[in-house]
C-alpha positions in Angstrom: 150.9 -5.6 -48.8 149.2 -7.5 -46.0 146.0 -9.5 -45.6 143.7 -7.8 -43.1 140.6 -9.9 -43.2 139.2 -13.1 -44.7 135.4 -13.3 -45.1 133.6 -16.6 -45.7 130.0 -16.7 -46.8 127.8 -19.7 -47.4 125.4 -19.7 -50.3 122.9 -22.2 -51.6 122.2 -21.9 -55.4 119.4 -24.1 -56.8 119.6 -26.1 -60.0 117.1 -25.2 -62.7 115.7 -28.7 -62.2 116.9 -31.7 -60.1 120.1 -33.3 -61.4 120.1 -37.1 -61.2 123.3 -39.1 -60.7 124.4 -42.4 -59.2 123.9 -41.1 -55.6 120.3 -39.9 -56.1 119.1 -36.4 -57.0 120.9 -33.1 -56.3 118.8 -30.0 -56.1 121.5 -27.4 -56.1 124.9 -26.5 -54.7 125.9 -25.1 -51.4 129.2 -23.2 -51.7 131.6 -21.1 -49.7 132.4 -17.7 -51.1 135.8 -16.4 -49.9 136.8 -12.7 -49.9 140.3 -11.8 -48.9 140.9 -8.1 -48.0 144.3 -6.3 -48.0 145.5 -3.1 -46.5 146.0 -1.7 -50.1 142.2 -2.0 -50.7 142.5 -4.9 -53.0 140.0 -7.7 -52.6 140.5 -11.3 -53.9 137.7 -13.7 -54.4 137.5 -17.5 -54.3 134.9 -20.2 -54.2 134.5 -23.8 -53.1 131.6 -26.2 -53.3 130.6 -27.8 -50.0 131.8 -31.4 -50.5 131.2 -33.7 -48.8 129.2 -31.2 -46.7 129.3 -27.4 -46.4 129.9 -27.6 -42.7 133.1 -29.6 -43.1 134.3 -27.3 -45.8 133.6 -24.0 -44.0 135.3 -25.3 -40.8 138.4 -26.2 -42.9 138.4 -22.8 -44.5 138.1 -21.0 -41.2 141.0 -23.0 -39.8 143.2 -22.1 -42.7 142.0 -18.4 -42.9 143.4 -17.8 -39.4 146.9 -18.3 -40.7 146.5 -15.7 -43.5 145.8 -12.5 -41.6 149.0 -10.4 -41.5 150.6 -12.3 -44.4 151.7 -11.0 -47.8 149.1 -12.4 -50.3 151.7 -12.4 -53.0 153.6 -15.3 -51.3 151.1 -17.8 -52.7 153.2 -20.9 -52.7 154.5 -20.3 -49.2 151.0 -19.7 -47.9 149.7 -22.9 -49.5 152.7 -24.7 -48.0 151.5 -23.5 -44.5 148.2 -25.3 -45.1 150.1 -28.5 -46.0 152.1 -28.2 -42.8 148.8 -28.0 -40.9 148.2 -31.6 -41.8 146.0 -31.0 -44.9 148.0 -33.5 -47.0 146.6 -36.3 -44.7 143.0 -35.3 -45.7 143.3 -34.2 -49.3 139.8 -34.8 -50.6 138.4 -32.2 -48.2 141.3 -29.8 -47.7 142.2 -29.5 -51.4 138.8 -28.0 -52.0 139.4 -25.4 -49.3 142.9 -24.6 -50.4 141.7 -24.1 -54.0 139.3 -21.4 -52.9 141.9 -19.5 -50.8 144.6 -19.9 -53.5 142.3 -18.5 -56.3 141.6 -15.5 -54.0 145.3 -14.9 -53.4 146.1 -15.2 -57.2 143.2 -12.8 -57.9 144.9 -10.3 -55.6 148.2 -10.9 -57.3 146.8 -10.2 -60.8 144.9 -7.1 -59.7 148.0 -5.7 -57.9 150.1 -6.2 -61.0 147.4 -5.1 -63.5 147.2 -8.4 -65.4 145.0 -11.5 -65.7 146.1 -14.6 -63.6 146.9 -16.4 -66.9 149.7 -14.0 -67.5 151.2 -15.1 -64.2 151.0 -18.7 -65.5 153.0 -18.0 -68.7 150.5 -16.2 -70.9 147.3 -16.9 -72.9 147.4 -19.3 -75.8 143.7 -19.8 -76.3 140.9 -17.2 -77.1 138.1 -19.5 -76.1 137.4 -22.9 -74.5 134.8 -25.5 -75.5 132.4 -27.1 -72.9 130.0 -30.0 -73.1 126.2 -30.1 -72.7 125.0 -31.9 -69.6 122.0 -34.0 -70.7 119.8 -34.4 -67.6 116.8 -36.6 -68.3 114.0 -36.8 -65.9 113.0 -40.2 -64.4 115.5 -42.0 -66.7 113.2 -41.2 -69.7 114.9 -41.8 -73.1 112.5 -39.5 -74.8 113.4 -36.7 -72.4 117.1 -37.4 -72.8 116.7 -37.0 -76.6 114.8 -33.7 -76.2 117.4 -32.4 -73.8 120.2 -33.3 -76.2 118.5 -31.6 -79.1 118.1 -28.5 -77.0 121.9 -28.5 -76.3 122.7 -29.0 -79.9 120.4 -26.1 -80.9 122.5 -23.9 -78.6 125.7 -24.9 -80.4 127.1 -27.5 -78.0 128.9 -30.3 -79.8 129.5 -32.8 -77.0 126.8 -34.5 -75.0 127.4 -35.8 -71.5 125.3 -38.1 -69.3 125.5 -39.3 -65.8 125.6 -43.0 -65.5 124.4 -45.4 -62.8 124.9 -48.9 -61.5 122.4 -50.2 -64.1 124.2 -50.4 -67.4 121.1 -51.3 -69.3 119.5 -48.0 -68.2 122.6 -46.1 -69.2 122.7 -47.8 -72.7 119.0 -46.9 -73.3 119.7 -43.2 -72.6 122.9 -43.2 -74.6 121.1 -44.7 -77.6 118.4 -42.1 -77.4 120.8 -39.3 -77.4 122.9 -40.7 -80.2 119.7 -41.1 -82.3 118.7 -37.6 -81.5 121.9 -35.7 -82.4 123.5 -38.1 -84.9 127.0 -39.3 -85.4 128.8 -35.9 -85.6 128.5 -35.1 -81.9 130.7 -36.3 -79.1 129.0 -38.5 -76.6 130.3 -39.6 -73.2 129.0 -41.1 -70.0 130.2 -40.9 -66.4 128.9 -43.8 -64.2 130.8 -42.4 -61.2 132.4 -45.8 -60.4 129.0 -47.4 -60.7 129.4 -50.1 -63.3 129.9 -53.8 -62.6 132.7 -55.2 -64.8 130.9 -58.5 -65.6 127.7 -56.7 -66.7 129.7 -54.2 -68.7 131.5 -57.0 -70.6 128.1 -58.5 -71.6 127.3 -55.2 -73.3 130.6 -54.5 -75.0 129.2 -54.6 -78.5 126.4 -52.1 -77.7 128.9 -49.8 -76.1 131.1 -50.0 -79.2 128.2 -49.3 -81.5 127.4 -46.0 -79.7 130.8 -44.6 -80.8 131.5 -43.0 -77.4 134.0 -40.3 -77.0 135.0 -41.9 -73.7 133.6 -43.6 -70.6 134.5 -41.7 -67.4 135.4 -43.6 -64.3 133.3 -46.7 -64.9 134.7 -48.7 -62.0 136.0 -48.2 -58.5 138.7 -45.5 -58.3 141.4 -47.8 -56.8 141.0 -50.6 -59.4 143.4 -49.2 -62.0 144.1 -52.7 -63.4 140.4 -53.3 -64.1 140.0 -50.0 -66.0 143.0 -50.6 -68.1 142.0 -54.2 -69.0 138.4 -53.3 -69.8 139.4 -50.4 -72.0 141.7 -52.7 -74.0 139.1 -55.5 -74.2 136.3 -53.2 -75.3 138.4 -51.0 -77.5 136.9 -48.0 -75.6 138.5 -44.8 -74.5 138.6 -44.7 -70.7 138.8 -41.5 -68.7 140.0 -41.3 -65.0 138.4 -38.9 -62.6 138.0 -40.2 -59.1 141.2 -42.2 -59.8 143.0 -39.0 -60.7 141.9 -36.1 -58.4 145.3 -35.2 -56.9 148.4 -34.4 -58.8 150.0 -37.5 -57.3 147.1 -39.6 -58.5 147.5 -38.2 -62.0 151.1 -39.3 -62.0 150.2 -42.8 -60.8 147.4 -43.3 -63.4 149.8 -42.1 -66.2 152.6 -44.3 -64.9 150.2 -47.3 -64.9 148.8 -46.4 -68.3 145.4 -46.9 -66.7 143.5 -44.2 -68.6 143.4 -42.5 -72.0 142.0 -39.2 -70.6 142.6 -37.5 -67.3 139.6 -35.6 -65.8 140.4 -33.4 -62.8 140.0 -29.8 -61.7 141.1 -27.0 -59.4 139.2 -28.2 -56.4 140.4 -31.8 -56.7 144.1 -31.0 -57.2 144.1 -28.2 -54.6 144.3 -25.0 -56.7 145.3 -23.3 -59.9 149.0 -24.0 -59.6 148.5 -27.7 -58.9 146.1 -28.0 -61.9 148.9 -26.5 -64.0 151.2 -29.2 -62.7 148.7 -31.9 -63.6 148.3 -30.5 -67.0 152.0 -30.5 -67.6 152.2 -34.2 -66.5 149.5 -35.0 -69.1 151.3 -33.0 -71.8 154.5 -34.9 -71.2 152.6 -38.2 -71.3 150.5 -37.1 -74.4 147.3 -37.8 -72.6 144.5 -35.2 -72.8 143.4 -33.4 -69.7 139.7 -32.5 -69.4 138.8 -29.9 -66.7 136.4 -31.3 -64.1 133.8 -29.1 -62.4 132.9 -29.9 -58.8 129.7 -27.9 -59.4 131.5 -24.6 -59.8 129.7 -21.2 -59.8 131.0 -18.2 -61.7 134.2 -17.7 -59.7 135.4 -21.3 -59.9 134.7 -21.2 -63.6 136.8 -18.0 -63.9 139.7 -19.7 -62.1 139.5 -22.7 -64.3 139.5 -20.5 -67.4 142.8 -19.0 -66.3 144.4 -22.4 -66.6 142.6 -23.4 -69.7 143.7 -20.2 -71.4 147.3 -21.3 -71.1 147.4 -25.1 -71.8 147.2 -27.0 -75.1 143.6 -27.9 -75.9 143.0 -31.4 -77.1 139.7 -30.9 -78.8 137.8 -32.5 -76.0 135.1 -30.4 -74.4 135.5 -29.5 -70.7 133.0 -29.9 -67.9 130.6 -27.2 -66.6 127.6 -27.0 -64.3 126.7 -23.4 -65.4 123.9 -24.6 -67.7 122.2 -26.3 -64.8 122.4 -23.5 -62.2 119.9 -20.7 -61.5 122.7 -18.1 -61.1 126.5 -17.9 -61.3 126.6 -14.9 -58.9 128.6 -12.6 -61.3 127.9 -9.1 -62.3 128.8 -10.1 -65.8 127.5 -13.7 -66.1 129.2 -16.3 -68.2 127.5 -16.8 -71.6 128.1 -19.7 -73.9 128.5 -19.0 -77.6 128.3 -22.2 -79.7 129.3 -24.2 -76.6 132.3 -22.1 -75.8 133.3 -19.5 -73.2 135.6 -16.6 -74.2 138.8 -16.0 -72.2 138.4 -12.8 -70.3 141.2 -10.3 -70.3 140.5 -8.3 -67.1 142.9 -8.2 -64.2 143.0 -11.1 -61.7 140.4 -13.7 -62.3 138.5 -11.3 -64.5 135.2 -11.4 -62.7 133.3 -9.6 -59.9 130.5 -11.0 -57.7 127.2 -9.2 -57.2 126.5 -8.3 -53.6 122.8 -8.7 -54.1 123.4 -12.3 -55.3 125.5 -13.1 -52.3 122.8 -11.7 -50.0 120.1 -13.5 -51.9 121.7 -17.0 -51.9 123.1 -16.6 -48.4 119.5 -16.0 -47.2 118.5 -19.0 -49.3 121.0 -21.1 -47.3 119.9 -19.8 -44.0 116.2 -20.4 -44.8 116.3 -23.7 -46.6 119.6 -25.2 -45.5 122.2 -27.1 -47.4 122.0 -28.8 -50.8 123.8 -32.1 -50.4 125.5 -33.6 -53.4 125.9 -37.0 -52.0 122.6 -37.3 -50.1 119.6 -39.1 -51.6 116.5 -37.2 -52.5 114.9 -37.9 -49.1 113.6 -34.7 -47.6 115.2 -32.5 -50.3 113.1 -30.4 -52.7 114.0 -27.9 -55.3 113.5 -24.4 -54.0 113.6 -21.3 -56.1 114.4 -18.0 -54.6 
């Protein structure tokens, strides 16, 4: 079997409503859809969000794709190794995202050619379904709106509420308190300041943080300050999760060795693929530290790839991350549907999903017409656009 062609298509998929986070408002995601063709007629699909920009990501994908034509797609580890030899290890935060998209397409081909799901290639399924959280997305930092959004998620069966934090801990506390009052004490509640908190201000509000009975605080401080995160968690008696500190597998090992986090949050695009996320999960298993899957604003294909890993690993009881509840479309012919906050593990060959050509055409046109949705850009000049 040989790879004959690699297609890369850029799509822009709007959010249902703008999503606020530390860096401003995001109005959607611009992603690259990868399709790898073989001389046996098998197509593998992959996906990567355009971080930090879609232009940088697509340029990286095209550079790597040139090395794939003529290769046997079943030699996944060797092909990923070729990307590393091309210098990708020196620029991991960009290239890991691209590598993940190509690797999931290669593994999709492997599963389809063997007539089995990718999770069988990873050792077999141990879980029938996987739990995800509800992203509470209040408009204009409004506590009442936060409470209403949380109640809406609870009504759909989600048992964990997640909020994006900011550099203003008082703002964060008011929203957290509103959500806790709205859903009660039986729900998990967590916040992700994305490195935004000031340690001095956070210490002044330790009692309020404790009273909220938070499941965990995700990456409250700068990613390189492992000592601060460890010390604050101990002082506040709070569970601290590492995300930006623990993107790569080597980062996960370092955080675990330093005992700098109680939970590791990372995903396929951060680690650089399905196989590397499996490696990260094994490190966490050995250290007896839970791993929560991170979404870099994945559409349906990225979610399918993550589900292949989550189908095989021990589940800690902590809900995993998703953006599907925020997106207008996941581009699949059989869209993901949550039942009581969970997604069922699919048993079809490969990644277990197929993309709709009409959706690719629609959102590719959306990108050409309206341009890129920038995750890190402030809201200047951006508007939510529905197709």
